[in-house]
N, C-alpha and C positions, 0 to 999 in steps of 0.2 A: 240760327238762320237755316240750318239743315232741316229742321222740323217743318219750317214754312215751305221749303221746296218739296219735302216729302208729302205734305198734305195736298199741295197743289197737284203733284203728280198723281196722287190717289184719286182726287176728285175728277180731274181731267180724264184719266183712264176709264173711269166709270161710264163716261159718255161715248167712248169710242165705238162700242158695239151698237149703240143707238144710231149713230151716224151711218154705220155699215148697213143696218136694217133699212134705213130710209132710202138707200140706193140699191137694195137687194133684188129689185125687179129686173136687173140686168143679168147677163150670163156670168156665172161665178169666175170663169177664166178671164173674162174681159176686166172685171173688177180687180181680180188678183194682180194681173199684169200692170194695169194702170195705177193701182194702189201702191204696188212696190216701186214703180217708176217715180211717182210723185214723192213718196216717203223718202226714198234714198237720194233723190235729187235735192230735196230740202235738207236732209241730213249732211250731205256733202257740202252744201253751201254754208250751213251753220258751223260745221267743224272746221271748214277752211278759214272762217273768220275768227273763231275763238282759239284755234290751235293750228295755224298754217304750217308749222314745221312738220306735221304729219304727212303732208303731201309729198315732200322730198324724201321721206323715210320709207316709202312703200317698196316692198320687195316681192318679186314674182313667186319666190319660194314660200313666202308667208301666205300669199293668196292661195296657193295650191293646198297648203296645210289647213286653211280656213274654209276651203270649198265644201267639204262634207257638212259642216255646220250650217252654212247659209242655204244649202240645198234642202236640208231637213226643215229648217226654219221657214223656208218658202212654201214647202208642202203644208206645214202647219197653218200658214196664213191662208192658203187656198181652202183648207178644211174649215177654218174659222168662218170665212165668207159663206161657204156652202151651207154650214150648219145654221148660221143666222138666217140665211135665205129661206130655208125649208122649215125652220122651227122657231119657237119663241125664245127671245133673247134671254129672259130670266132663267129659263131652264137650261138652254145650251151652254151659257156662260158658267152656270153653276157646276155642271158636269165637267167642264173643262178645267175647273180648279183642282181636280184630282191629278193633274199633271205633276204636282209636287211629289206624289208618291213614286212616279216613274223616275224623277230626278234623284230622289232619295235612294231608291233601290239600286240605281246605277252607281251612286256614290258608295254604297255598302259593298256591292259586288266587285266593282272595278278598282275603287280607291281604298277599299278596306275601312271605310268610315264606320265608327261605332254607332250602335242603335240600342234602344231600350225596349223593354216589354211594353211600356206605356205608349211608345211610338207605334209599335205593332198593333196594339189594341185600337188606338185612335185611327190609324190608317185603315184597319179593317172596317170600322164604323163608317169612315168616309166613303170607302168603296161601296159598301152596302147601301148607304143613303143614295149615292149616285145611281146605282143600278135600279133601286126602287123608284127614284125620280124619273128615270128613263122609261120604266115600264108602266108607271102610274097613268091611268086613263082619265081624261077630263070628260066628265059626263055633262058638263054645262054647255058644251057646244059641239058642233059637227067638226070632226077632224079628218083631214086627208091622211089616211094611214100610210100611203107611200111616201108622202112628204115628211111625215113624222119619223118614219124609219130612217130616211136619208139624213134627217137632222141629227138623230141619235148616233148614227154610224159616223158621220163627219165629226161630231163632238168627240167621240172616242179617238178619231184620227188626230184631232187637236191634242188630246191628252198624250198620246204616244209621241207625236212629232215634236211638240213643244217641250215635253218632258225630257226627251233626248237632247233637244236643242239647248235647253237651259243647262243641262249637265256639260255639254260640249263647250258652252260659253264660259262656264266656270274654269274649265281646263285652259281654254284659250287666254282668258284674262290673267290667269295665274302665270301662264307661260310668257305672255308679252307684256304683262304688268301695265296695261293701258286699255281701259274700256273703250276710249275714243278711237284708239288705233284699230282695235278689232272692229268697231262699228264702221269706221271709214273704209276698211278693207271689204267688209260685207257689202257696203253700198256700191263700191267700184265693181265688185264681182257680179252683183245683181244687174247693174247697167250693161256690163259686157254680155251677160247671159241673155238679157232681153234683146240686145242687138243681134246676137248670134241666132236667137230664136226667130227673129224677123227675117234674117237673111236665108235661113233654112226653109222656113214655112211660107215665106212671102206674104204672111198675114199681117201686113203693116196697119190694117184697119183696127187692130187691137190697141194701137198706140194713138188712135184718134179719139181724144176726149169728147169731141162733139157728138160721137155716136153713143155716149153713155147717158142714160136717162137719170135725171136728178143728180147731175154731175157736181153740183154745188155741195152736196152732202159728202161726195167722195173727197173733194178738196178739204172740206171741214174735218173729215176723218183723218186724213193725212196730217193736217195741222195739229189736231189733238194728239195723234200718235207721237209725232215728233216732239211736241211740247212736253208730254208726259215722260217720254224717254229721257229728254235732257234734264228736266227737273229731278228725275230719279237719280241720274248720274251726279248732279250737283249735290243732292242729299247724301249720296254715298261718299263724297269727298270728305265730309266731316262727321257724318253719323255712322253708327254701328250698322253693319250689313244686316244682322239679324233683326235689329229693332226696326229698321226701314222696311224689311220684308213683312214684319208683323203689321205695320201701319198700312202698307199698300194692299194687304189682303182685304181690307175693308172696302175696296173698290166695288166688290160684288154687291154690297148694300146699295151703293149709288146706282149701279146698273139695274138692280131689281126695282128700285123706286122709280127710276126714269122709264123703265119698260111699262110700268103701270100708268104713270102720269102722262108721258109723251106718246107712247105707242098704244096706249089703252089695251094692253094685253090682259086677258082674264085668266087668272090662275086661282085654283082652289086653295082654301086655307091649309089643307093637308100638304099641298106642294110647297106653300110658303114655309111651312114648318120644316120640311125636308131641306129647303134651300138654306134656312137659318141654321139647321144642323150641320150642313156642309161647311158653312162659314165658320161655325164654332170649331169644327174639327181642324180645318186649315189653320185657324188662328192658334189652336192648341199645339199643332205641329211646329208652327213658327216660334211659339213661346218656348217649347221644349228645346228646340235647336238653339235659341238665344241663350237659354240657361246654361247649356253645356259649353257653348262657345265662350260665355262669360267665365266659366270655371277654368277652362283651358288657358284663357288669357290672364 
């Protein structure tokens, strides 16, 4: 059953970036605030139903400890929206996959996790492909250079923020022994943060979904995001963490195909080759990690 949940999570996650792109003609900050509000309200509702005991177990001290993680994760979400707004989905999401290297480096430096020469080689190839993909010019169409630079810059922002966030999530989940507890705390902190932001800035219009163009796609994006996250957590209840991570890596293929069929993005064969190379590198890193975790167990 875990495999079924894992595949569902992977397929659904592949369409999240597409939904964001469909409502990307709005101000990134507006989409980020409303997106986080919708996502975390939905997550609180779902977790309250499937695990109501979490509500009464909340502690202020735990929220304070979790605060840095959700702040960095929120920054990553904003960068994701901005990158997709200014660039092509297939390219920006491919670059963002290199966040696994940031997470791995932090694990090696902070936690003293072991690494191999093969991991270093694959990581080097992954970074090189991502840089080449970011620099590669598309001669088939006229490109707004300023928008393109913003897309690449925000994509690397996603790499750094989500790479750090994923590392911190590992620490939090290990400490609290409950992914749902961490997620619920994150959601509560975000809602409090949005409320405080509104009180300080008086910009309550950012919470008015009626002012968002193509708001249906924003709602769809939140539903897809929540569904994918929950299915992923259900998969992790029975499946091996490393195996699940390998399967979910393939979501980039779903995104790449959807960007072509749904968004009609034109990408050269050379760039498709680089995107495929990035996918293979990420898959190899996940396989290497799975192998060593299996040996340890």
